[in-house]
VOPAGU-2260 file (C-alpha; in pm, 1 decimal, decimal comma):
REM VOPAGU-2260
SITE   aa  ch    i         X         Y         Z
SITE  MET   A    0   -1911,5   -1651,9    -450,2
SITE  THR   A    1   -1724,9   -1734,0    -691,4
SITE  THR   A    2   -1363,6   -1875,4    -664,8
SITE  ASN   A    3   -1231,7   -2206,8    -801,5
SITE  ASN   A    4    -983,3   -2229,9    -528,0
SITE  ASN   A    5   -1026,5   -2446,2    -195,6
SITE  GLU   A    6    -794,7   -2180,9     -52,3
SITE  LEU   A    7    -782,5   -1780,6     -80,4
SITE  PRO   A    8    -656,4   -1681,7    -408,7
SITE  VAL   A    9    -292,7   -1756,5    -443,7
SITE  SER   A   10    -118,1   -1415,3    -548,4
SITE  ASN   A   11      80,6   -1526,0    -796,5
SITE  GLU   A   12     107,8   -1311,1   -1104,1
SITE  ASN   A   13     300,7   -1581,0   -1339,4
SITE  ASP   A   14      20,2   -1831,9   -1326,8
SITE  LYS   A   15    -268,9   -1539,3   -1363,4
SITE  ILE   A   16    -438,3   -1420,6   -1645,0
SITE  SER   A   17    -602,6   -1096,2   -1638,2
SITE  ILE   A   18    -928,0   -1002,5   -1813,9
SITE  LYS   A   19    -764,8    -691,2   -2005,6
SITE  ASP   A   20    -497,3    -919,7   -2159,3
SITE  LEU   A   21    -753,5   -1110,6   -2336,6
SITE  THR   A   22    -787,4    -835,4   -2640,8
SITE  ASN   A   23    -399,0    -875,1   -2709,3
SITE  CYS   A   24    -436,8   -1235,4   -2737,9
SITE  GLU   A   25    -407,6   -1370,7   -3117,6
SITE  ASP   A   26    -625,5   -1681,2   -3119,3
SITE  ILE   A   27    -819,7   -1835,9   -2772,2
SITE  SER   A   28    -551,6   -2108,0   -2795,4
SITE  GLN   A   29    -313,0   -1930,8   -2631,3
SITE  ILE   A   30    -543,0   -1858,7   -2327,2
SITE  ASP   A   31    -562,1   -2077,4   -2066,4
SITE  LEU   A   32    -929,4   -2011,4   -1893,7
SITE  ASP   A   33    -904,3   -2229,7   -1594,0
SITE  LYS   A   34    -632,1   -1981,9   -1492,8
SITE  LEU   A   35    -819,1   -1656,5   -1601,0
SITE  GLU   A   36    -868,1   -1444,0   -1315,6
SITE  LEU   A   37   -1233,2   -1262,6   -1379,1
SITE  LEU   A   38   -1253,4    -911,9   -1121,0
SITE  ARG   A   39   -1449,5    -662,2   -1199,9
SITE  GLY   A   40   -1333,2    -253,6   -1132,0
SITE  ASP   A   41   -1034,0    -121,5    -909,8
SITE  THR   A   42   -1012,1    -268,5    -556,2
SITE  PRO   A   43   -1062,3      75,3    -389,2
SITE  ASP   A   44    -809,1     201,9    -174,4
SITE  ASP   A   45   -1000,3     192,5     155,5
SITE  ILE   A   46   -1126,1    -146,4     134,0
SITE  LYS   A   47   -1004,8    -290,8     471,0
SITE  ASP   A   48   -1191,7      43,8     629,5
SITE  GLN   A   49   -1505,6      -2,0     466,3
SITE  CYS   A   50   -1485,8    -393,0     531,2
SITE  LEU   A   51   -1376,5    -342,3     932,9
SITE  LYS   A   52   -1660,2     -43,4     949,4
SITE  LEU   A   53   -1945,2    -260,0     805,1
SITE  CYS   A   54   -1836,4    -600,1    1022,8
SITE  GLN   A   55   -1816,2    -384,3    1354,2
SITE  GLN   A   56   -2176,6    -208,7    1220,6
SITE  TYR   A   57   -2319,9    -525,8    1134,0
SITE  LEU   A   58   -2134,9    -810,2    1340,4
SITE  ALA   A   59   -2029,3    -649,6    1665,2
SITE  GLY   A   60   -1852,5    -890,9    1899,6
SITE  ASN   A   61   -1511,0    -869,1    1892,0
SITE  TRP   A   62   -1505,1    -732,3    1593,2
SITE  LEU   A   63   -1565,1    -437,1    1744,9
SITE  GLN   A   64   -1198,5    -429,8    1906,9
SITE  GLN   A   65   -1051,2    -468,7    1572,5
SITE  THR   A   66    -818,9    -262,4    1369,2
SITE  VAL   A   67    -738,3    -243,2    1008,4
SITE  ASP   A   68    -368,2    -421,4    1115,5
SITE  THR   A   69    -583,1    -686,1    1308,3
SITE  ILE   A   70    -802,0    -816,7     954,2
SITE  LYS   A   71    -700,5    -984,4     668,8
SITE  ILE   A   72    -893,5    -870,2     343,4
SITE  GLU   A   73    -871,6   -1053,0      36,4
SITE  ARG   A   74   -1041,0   -1006,1    -327,3
SITE  VAL   A   75   -1204,8   -1306,5    -447,4
SITE  SER   A   76   -1231,0   -1328,5    -817,3
SITE  GLY   A   77   -1479,8   -1482,0    -987,1
SITE  GLY   A   78   -1749,3   -1222,3   -1006,8
SITE  MET   A   79   -1817,0   -1026,4   -1312,4
SITE  THR   A   80   -2120,4    -829,0   -1145,9
SITE  ASN   A   81   -1990,5    -737,0    -812,8
SITE  GLN   A   82   -1714,2    -685,7    -617,6
SITE  LEU   A   83   -1632,0    -975,3    -320,4
SITE  TYR   A   84   -1414,6    -961,4     -18,6
SITE  TYR   A   85   -1303,6   -1231,8     180,3
SITE  CYS   A   86   -1290,1   -1091,2     594,8
SITE  GLY   A   87   -1152,6   -1210,8     839,3
SITE  ILE   A   88   -1003,3   -1196,9    1186,2
SITE  VAL   A   89    -628,8   -1259,0    1213,0
SITE  ASP   A   90    -585,1   -1364,0    1580,4
SITE  LYS   A   91    -926,0   -1505,1    1638,0
SITE  SER   A   92   -1021,0   -1555,1    2013,9
SITE  ASP   A   93   -1002,7   -1905,5    2191,0
SITE  ASP   A   94   -1316,6   -1814,9    2349,9
SITE  LYS   A   95   -1605,6   -1923,6    2170,9
SITE  GLN   A   96   -1763,2   -1625,1    2021,8
SITE  GLU   A   97   -2135,8   -1552,3    1889,3
SITE  VAL   A   98   -2004,4   -1369,8    1571,6
SITE  PRO   A   99   -1867,7   -1514,1    1279,8
SITE  GLN   A  100   -1495,2   -1476,3    1253,9
SITE  GLN   A  101   -1469,3   -1453,9     883,7
SITE  VAL   A  102   -1721,9   -1347,2     639,7
SITE  ALA   A  103   -1757,8   -1238,2     296,1
SITE  VAL   A  104   -1860,7    -886,3     149,1
SITE  ARG   A  105   -2008,8    -831,7    -129,0
SITE  LEU   A  106   -2016,3    -490,6    -305,7
SITE  TYR   A  107   -2288,7    -451,5    -564,7
SITE  GLY   A  108   -2224,2    -337,0    -908,9
SITE  PRO   A  109   -2437,0    -218,0   -1216,8
SITE  LYS   A  110   -2683,2    -551,2   -1336,4
SITE  TYR   A  111   -2611,1    -626,2   -1725,5
SITE  PHE   A  112   -2978,6    -747,0   -1775,8
SITE  ASN   A  113   -3282,6    -800,1   -1597,9
SITE  ASN   A  114   -3220,5    -479,4   -1461,8
SITE  LYS   A  115   -3502,0    -242,9   -1626,1
SITE  ASP   A  116   -3823,0    -311,7   -1479,8
SITE  CYS   A  117   -3767,9    -244,8   -1160,2
SITE  ASP   A  118   -3868,6     102,9   -1081,0
SITE  GLY   A  119   -3517,5     292,1   -1019,9
SITE  ASN   A  120   -3427,1       7,4    -776,0
SITE  GLU   A  121   -3274,8    -297,3    -933,0
SITE  ARG   A  122   -3139,8    -446,9    -571,8
SITE  LEU   A  123   -3448,3    -426,0    -383,3
SITE  THR   A  124   -3579,9    -787,4    -548,3
SITE  ASP   A  125   -3200,0    -892,0    -461,9
SITE  VAL   A  126   -3276,4    -804,4     -53,0
SITE  VAL   A  127   -3613,0    -998,5     -50,5
SITE  ILE   A  128   -3453,9   -1290,9    -229,7
SITE  ALA   A  129   -3098,6   -1350,8     -73,1
SITE  LEU   A  130   -3272,5   -1418,5     253,9
SITE  MET   A  131   -3544,8   -1591,9     171,5
SITE  VAL   A  132   -3288,9   -1827,9     -37,7
SITE  SER   A  133   -3093,6   -1779,8     287,1
SITE  GLN   A  134   -3384,3   -1936,4     553,6
SITE  ASN   A  135   -3451,1   -2163,7     317,6
SITE  LYS   A  136   -3090,9   -2315,6     385,5
SITE  LEU   A  137   -3061,1   -2281,9     -54,5
SITE  GLY   A  138   -2793,7   -1995,5     -39,6
SITE  PRO   A  139   -2547,1   -1846,4     182,6
SITE  LYS   A  140   -2637,7   -1746,6     514,5
SITE  ILE   A  141   -2679,4   -1353,1     524,4
SITE  TYR   A  142   -2506,5   -1133,1     854,8
SITE  GLY   A  143   -2617,6    -771,7     719,9
SITE  ILE   A  144   -2760,0    -587,8     436,9
SITE  PHE   A  145   -2650,1    -252,6     367,5
SITE  ASP   A  146   -2747,3      -7,2      56,9
SITE  CYS   A  147   -2471,3    -115,3    -195,0
SITE  GLY   A  148   -2392,1    -440,3     -36,4
SITE  GLN   A  149   -2412,7    -750,8     148,1
SITE  ILE   A  150   -2273,9    -941,6     430,8
SITE  GLN   A  151   -2257,0   -1331,9     392,7
SITE  ALA   A  152   -2149,8   -1607,6     546,7
SITE  PHE   A  153   -1720,7   -1710,8     398,9
SITE  TYR   A  154   -1745,7   -2059,1     292,4
SITE  LYS   A  155   -1399,6   -2273,8     208,3
SITE  HIS   A  156   -1566,4   -2432,1    -101,6
SITE  ARG   A  157   -1432,9   -2568,7    -408,9
SITE  SER   A  158   -1700,6   -2548,2    -752,0
SITE  PHE   A  159   -1965,2   -2776,5    -929,4
SITE  LYS   A  160   -1704,3   -2908,1   -1193,8
SITE  ILE   A  161   -1623,5   -3246,4   -1365,9
SITE  ASN   A  162   -1563,7   -3409,2   -1016,7
SITE  GLU   A  163   -1867,5   -3328,1    -832,1
SITE  GLN   A  164   -2080,9   -3412,0   -1155,6
SITE  LYS   A  165   -1969,7   -3764,0   -1114,5
SITE  ASP   A  166   -2064,8   -3814,1    -733,5
SITE  PRO   A  167   -2396,0   -3955,3    -694,0
SITE  LYS   A  168   -2416,1   -3807,7    -333,3
SITE  LEU   A  169   -2332,7   -3453,0    -499,5
SITE  VAL   A  170   -2556,5   -3454,1    -778,8
SITE  THR   A  171   -2867,6   -3594,3    -581,1
SITE  GLU   A  172   -2846,7   -3293,7    -336,2
SITE  LEU   A  173   -2777,6   -3005,9    -620,7
SITE  PHE   A  174   -3099,0   -3123,6    -863,4
SITE  GLU   A  175   -3306,1   -3155,6    -524,1
SITE  LYS   A  176   -3199,5   -2852,3    -424,8
SITE  LEU   A  177   -3280,1   -2707,0    -796,1
SITE  ALA   A  178   -3620,0   -2824,2    -798,7
SITE  ARG   A  179   -3665,5   -2657,4    -389,1
SITE  VAL   A  180   -3563,5   -2305,5    -591,5
SITE  HIS   A  181   -3786,0   -2384,5    -843,7
SITE  ALA   A  182   -4070,2   -2465,0    -599,1
SITE  MET   A  183   -3998,6   -2126,0    -367,4
SITE  ASP   A  184   -4320,4   -1855,4    -379,6
SITE  VAL   A  185   -4117,4   -1508,1    -386,8
SITE  PRO   A  186   -4318,6   -1218,8    -355,6
SITE  ILE   A  187   -4144,9   -1026,2    -700,6
SITE  LYS   A  188   -4327,2   -1036,9   -1044,4
SITE  LYS   A  189   -4407,4   -1313,9   -1201,3
SITE  THR   A  190   -4372,2   -1210,4   -1580,7
SITE  HIS   A  191   -4112,7   -1328,1   -1845,3
SITE  TRP   A  192   -3824,0   -1126,4   -1939,1
SITE  SER   A  193   -3528,1   -1311,6   -2060,8
SITE  LEU   A  194   -3630,9   -1302,1   -2465,6
SITE  LYS   A  195   -3705,7    -891,7   -2426,5
SITE  GLU   A  196   -3385,1    -889,6   -2349,7
SITE  VAL   A  197   -3250,7   -1088,8   -2643,2
SITE  GLU   A  198   -3421,6    -852,9   -2879,3
SITE  ARG   A  199   -3279,4    -564,7   -2677,2
SITE  PHE   A  200   -2916,1    -683,4   -2693,8
SITE  TYR   A  201   -2970,6    -756,0   -3049,4
SITE  ASP   A  202   -3139,8    -423,3   -3138,6
SITE  ASN   A  203   -2750,3    -262,3   -2925,9
SITE  PHE   A  204   -2537,8    -468,7   -3108,6
SITE  THR   A  205   -2666,4    -403,1   -3489,5
SITE  LYS   A  206   -2639,1     -16,4   -3368,7
SITE  LYS   A  207   -2280,3     -80,9   -3355,3
SITE  THR   A  208   -2167,8     -53,5   -3681,4
SITE  ASP   A  209   -1764,3    -134,8   -3590,9
SITE  LEU   A  210   -1881,6    -461,9   -3430,1
SITE  VAL   A  211   -2125,1    -555,6   -3675,5
SITE  ASP   A  212   -1823,1    -488,8   -3920,4
SITE  LEU   A  213   -1597,8    -671,6   -3737,0
SITE  ILE   A  214   -1849,1    -967,3   -3658,6
SITE  ASN   A  215   -1945,6   -1042,7   -4079,6
SITE  LYS   A  216   -1568,2   -1140,4   -4062,5
SITE  ILE   A  217   -1621,7   -1447,3   -3852,9
SITE  ASP   A  218   -1781,1   -1766,5   -4090,6
SITE  ILE   A  219   -2033,1   -1870,4   -3835,0
SITE  PHE   A  220   -2193,5   -1509,8   -3873,9
SITE  ASN   A  221   -2131,4   -1522,3   -4289,6
SITE  LYS   A  222   -2357,2   -1909,9   -4306,6
SITE  HIS   A  223   -2617,1   -1830,3   -4023,8
SITE  ASN   A  224   -2827,9   -1528,8   -3964,5
SITE  LEU   A  225   -2854,9   -1415,6   -3608,8
SITE  LYS   A  226   -3209,4   -1255,2   -3619,9
SITE  GLU   A  227   -3302,0   -1573,6   -3782,7
SITE  GLU   A  228   -3158,1   -1759,4   -3512,3
SITE  ILE   A  229   -3354,7   -1588,7   -3249,7
SITE  ASN   A  230   -3681,2   -1646,0   -3410,7
SITE  TRP   A  231   -3649,9   -1999,1   -3480,5
SITE  ILE   A  232   -3506,3   -2034,1   -3085,7
SITE  LYS   A  233   -3845,7   -1808,2   -2982,0
SITE  VAL   A  234   -4045,0   -2076,0   -3162,8
SITE  LEU   A  235   -3869,7   -2392,4   -3002,7
SITE  ILE   A  236   -3916,8   -2236,4   -2619,7
SITE  GLU   A  237   -4288,7   -2197,2   -2765,7
SITE  LYS   A  238   -4322,9   -2570,2   -2858,3
SITE  THR   A  239   -4153,6   -2632,7   -2515,8
SITE  ASN   A  240   -4420,0   -2534,7   -2278,5
SITE  SER   A  241   -4161,3   -2401,9   -2014,7
SITE  PRO   A  242   -4371,5   -2326,9   -1721,3
SITE  LEU   A  243   -4300,3   -1998,5   -1515,2
SITE  VAL   A  244   -4149,9   -2074,0   -1187,8
SITE  PHE   A  245   -3884,0   -1920,0   -1010,6
SITE  THR   A  246   -3530,5   -1944,1   -1137,6
SITE  HIS   A  247   -3187,3   -1886,0   -1047,9
SITE  ASN   A  248   -3091,5   -1784,8   -1411,1
SITE  ASP   A  249   -2695,2   -1823,2   -1322,2
SITE  PHE   A  250   -2700,8   -2180,3   -1291,7
SITE  ARG   A  251   -2358,0   -2256,8   -1359,2
SITE  SER   A  252   -2070,3   -2423,9   -1181,1
SITE  ASN   A  253   -1887,9   -2155,0   -1052,2
SITE  ASN   A  254   -2204,8   -2047,5    -831,4
SITE  ILE   A  255   -2261,4   -2403,2    -697,0
SITE  MET   A  256   -2072,7   -2430,9    -407,5
SITE  VAL   A  257   -1923,7   -2763,1    -267,5
SITE  LEU   A  258   -1792,6   -2761,0      87,8
SITE  GLU   A  259   -1497,7   -2853,4     226,0
SITE  ASP   A  260   -1587,1   -2934,3     569,4
SITE  ASN   A  261   -1586,7   -3249,7     698,3
SITE  ASN   A  262   -1874,5   -3199,0     935,4
SITE  CYS   A  263   -2126,3   -3139,5     686,4
SITE  GLN   A  264   -2465,0   -3304,5     734,8
SITE  SER   A  265   -2576,4   -3576,5     427,1
SITE  GLY   A  266   -2799,4   -3270,5     192,6
SITE  GLU   A  267   -2580,6   -3026,9     348,2
SITE  GLN   A  268   -2274,7   -3011,4     144,5
SITE  ILE   A  269   -2401,6   -2776,4    -137,5
SITE  VAL   A  270   -2480,2   -2424,2    -159,3
SITE  LEU   A  271   -2586,2   -2209,8    -418,1
SITE  CYS   A  272   -2459,3   -1840,5    -473,0
SITE  ASP   A  273   -2487,8   -1529,4    -674,1
SITE  PHE   A  274   -2898,0   -1519,7    -704,0
SITE  GLU   A  275   -2848,4   -1144,3    -782,2
SITE  TYR   A  276   -3051,8   -1226,5   -1160,3
SITE  SER   A  277   -3317,5   -1470,2    -969,1
SITE  SER   A  278   -3636,7   -1427,2   -1133,6
SITE  TYR   A  279   -3934,5   -1578,0   -1254,8
SITE  GLY   A  280   -3885,4   -1706,5   -1576,1
SITE  TYR   A  281   -3882,1   -2028,9   -1770,2
SITE  ARG   A  282   -3794,4   -2335,9   -1578,5
SITE  GLY   A  283   -3581,6   -2466,4   -1890,1
SITE  GLN   A  284   -3352,3   -2183,3   -1857,1
SITE  ASP   A  285   -3145,0   -2364,9   -1547,4
SITE  PHE   A  286   -3157,1   -2690,1   -1722,7
SITE  GLY   A  287   -3018,0   -2516,8   -2019,1
SITE  LEU   A  288   -2726,1   -2344,2   -1828,9
SITE  ILE   A  289   -2607,4   -2631,5   -1605,5
SITE  MET   A  290   -2615,4   -2859,1   -1890,9
SITE  SER   A  291   -2379,1   -2654,3   -2155,1
SITE  GLU   A  292   -2126,5   -2729,4   -1864,4
SITE  TRP   A  293   -2189,7   -3068,3   -1786,2
SITE  ASP   A  294   -1888,4   -3317,5   -1867,6
SITE  ARG   A  295   -1693,5   -2992,5   -1964,5
SITE  ASN   A  296   -1437,4   -2762,5   -1789,5
SITE  LEU   A  297   -1389,0   -2405,9   -1858,2
SITE  ASN   A  298   -1097,8   -2511,9   -2142,5
SITE  ASP   A  299   -1372,4   -2744,6   -2347,9
SITE  MET   A  300   -1563,3   -2390,3   -2400,1
SITE  LYS   A  301   -1313,6   -2373,7   -2661,6
SITE  LYS   A  302   -1478,9   -2635,8   -2820,7
SITE  PRO   A  303   -1829,7   -2719,6   -2996,5
SITE  MET   A  304   -2086,4   -2826,1   -2714,8
SITE  THR   A  305   -2266,3   -3190,5   -2719,3
SITE  PHE   A  306   -2549,2   -3281,9   -2504,0
SITE  PRO   A  307   -2543,5   -3546,7   -2245,5
SITE  ASN   A  308   -2615,0   -3901,9   -2307,6
SITE  ASP   A  309   -2981,6   -3939,4   -2243,3
SITE  SER   A  310   -2907,2   -4219,1   -1984,6
SITE  ILE   A  311   -2727,3   -3895,6   -1776,7
SITE  LEU   A  312   -3000,0   -3638,6   -1809,4
SITE  ARG   A  313   -3254,0   -3926,8   -1739,8
SITE  SER   A  314   -3077,5   -4020,9   -1397,0
SITE  ILE   A  315   -3040,5   -3632,3   -1341,5
SITE  PHE   A  316   -3409,5   -3525,7   -1396,4
SITE  ASP   A  317   -3511,7   -3829,9   -1200,6
SITE  ILE   A  318   -3431,0   -3684,2    -893,4
SITE  TYR   A  319   -3526,5   -3353,1    -980,8
SITE  ILE   A  320   -3877,1   -3498,7   -1039,1
SITE  LYS   A  321   -3864,4   -3700,2    -742,7
SITE  GLU   A  322   -3812,0   -3398,7    -542,1
SITE  THR   A  323   -4075,5   -3221,8    -714,3
SITE  GLU   A  324   -4292,6   -3468,9    -622,8
SITE  ARG   A  325   -4217,6   -3498,5    -247,9
SITE  LEU   A  326   -4285,6   -3095,6    -269,9
SITE  PHE   A  327   -4635,9   -3075,7    -458,7
SITE  GLY   A  328   -4737,9   -3414,8    -474,4
SITE  LYS   A  329   -4802,3   -3652,8    -813,7
SITE  GLU   A  330   -5117,9   -3464,4    -928,4
SITE  TYR   A  331   -4904,7   -3121,4    -943,5
SITE  CYS   A  332   -4650,9   -3341,4   -1145,3
SITE  GLU   A  333   -4865,2   -3463,3   -1415,0
SITE  ALA   A  334   -5025,5   -3100,7   -1463,5
SITE  LYS   A  335   -4694,4   -2901,1   -1459,6
SITE  ARG   A  336   -4566,9   -3155,2   -1726,5
SITE  VAL   A  337   -4293,9   -3271,0   -1475,9
SITE  THR   A  338   -4197,2   -3589,5   -1657,0
SITE  ILE   A  339   -3855,2   -3714,2   -1786,9
SITE  ASP   A  340   -3944,1   -3669,3   -2166,2
SITE  VAL   A  341   -4071,1   -3371,1   -2149,2
SITE  ILE   A  342   -3788,5   -3215,2   -1930,3
SITE  ILE   A  343   -3543,1   -3401,6   -2126,4
SITE  LYS   A  344   -3643,3   -3200,2   -2454,6
SITE  GLU   A  345   -3702,0   -2866,2   -2268,6
SITE  ALA   A  346   -3348,1   -2898,9   -2119,7
SITE  LYS   A  347   -3196,7   -2932,8   -2469,3
SITE  VAL   A  348   -3399,6   -2650,2   -2597,5
SITE  PHE   A  349   -3305,0   -2418,5   -2330,8
SITE  THR   A  350   -2924,9   -2521,2   -2403,8
SITE  LEU   A  351   -2937,7   -2409,4   -2737,0
SITE  TYR   A  352   -3139,7   -2089,9   -2583,4
SITE  MET   A  353   -2902,6   -2003,5   -2318,1
SITE  GLN   A  354   -2612,8   -2034,5   -2562,0
SITE  LEU   A  355   -2723,4   -1828,4   -2813,0
SITE  PHE   A  356   -2855,9   -1552,7   -2497,4
SITE  SER   A  357   -2448,1   -1552,1   -2390,8
SITE  THR   A  358   -2414,1   -1459,6   -2748,8
SITE  VAL   A  359   -2641,2   -1157,5   -2789,5
SITE  PHE   A  360   -2536,1   -1028,5   -2470,0
SITE  ILE   A  361   -2157,9   -1033,3   -2535,0
SITE  LEU   A  362   -2230,0    -860,9   -2871,2
SITE  GLY   A  363   -2550,3    -613,0   -2785,3
SITE  ASN   A  364   -2385,6    -520,2   -2383,3
SITE  ASP   A  365   -2181,7    -202,9   -2345,7
SITE  SER   A  366   -1874,1     -32,5   -2386,8
SITE  GLN   A  367   -1766,8    -221,5   -2063,7
SITE  MET   A  368   -1815,9    -527,9   -2231,6
SITE  ASP   A  369   -1710,8    -421,7   -2575,1
SITE  ASP   A  370   -1372,3    -352,5   -2390,1
SITE  ILE   A  371   -1353,9    -743,9   -2272,4
SITE  PHE   A  372   -1490,6    -928,2   -2611,1
SITE  MET   A  373   -1340,8    -689,4   -2963,1
SITE  ASN   A  374   -1144,8    -913,6   -3038,8
SITE  HIS   A  375   -1315,3   -1166,4   -3275,5
SITE  ASN   A  376   -1123,7   -1474,7   -3194,9
SITE  THR   A  377   -1214,0   -1448,1   -2847,4
SITE  ILE   A  378   -1561,8   -1422,7   -2929,3
SITE  ALA   A  379   -1525,0   -1714,6   -3072,9
SITE  GLY   A  380   -1412,5   -1907,6   -2793,1
SITE  PHE   A  381   -1706,9   -1804,5   -2565,7
SITE  GLY   A  382   -1931,5   -2011,8   -2740,1
SITE  ILE   A  383   -1979,9   -1810,6   -3025,7
């Protein structure tokens, strides 16, 4: 569930920039990324019928008395893999209901990476992970799981942006919850995959003659050999000895919901979402993603990235270490190299790595992504 608005998306077309319009831009400065609407695929004509049927099957209660005319369906923007819909009963009963009156219906789309070693069922691990993070109160509450999606709790929220980064209580809760995510014992494969995907994306990219010719016109790719950059970052990663833990793998602001609920108790204001790419992997991957957004909004992504000050990193990772010690004890932390200096270095290396990962992901993915990013000025604006 990744929407930047406190309320449901406002349908003001003058304030929105369609993802399809990106290829018509002559320069990235023409795009206000904070107003960019990301939607994957067309909304099905029968989406109301689909959502109503699912809610009646999995929620029952007063959903059984509803029709397509008594419910509200809104497409929620933000996801690039799935489609997400708000589904709520318009005239809620005054009686206390045992079932939720508004939910989020998630419809799966094909994954872009970390989906090749799944024996033909790329969503099997998603089901396991979604249930576990729900039960551990780290992710959205799950109300239903079906072949092509999930029914989740709907949260009125804002994303974890610059203002939230300056709130000590929210920062504490966020990094305590990240430590708990990394501490989870999930019954899925405990193997590394990330570097293999980088190699796959690079190989795919080099086979696209038109795209290679286009990229060769960009100054930064003339100054730096992409293959050499990949080999260089692989050496750095090996030197960090980043431990294998359960990782979110998309730990960025839009996937961190800050609930707009005045009744939230301390430590319950943040809900992490979009665990679909979660797996075992390098601990530093989650550090690198959130650090690349620290003290930056979407429009700042047009500028070269700088690391947060070390004093900020120390205060942040001190929270993470204390929670890890609470969960496992100091002896575990010493054995797993959970120290401030080690983690800061690890976070910086993986910040660079996740930027490189994003670059080769954009260049080497399928034709659907090519349609979005073929304009070279657009590519440059996404941190390349």
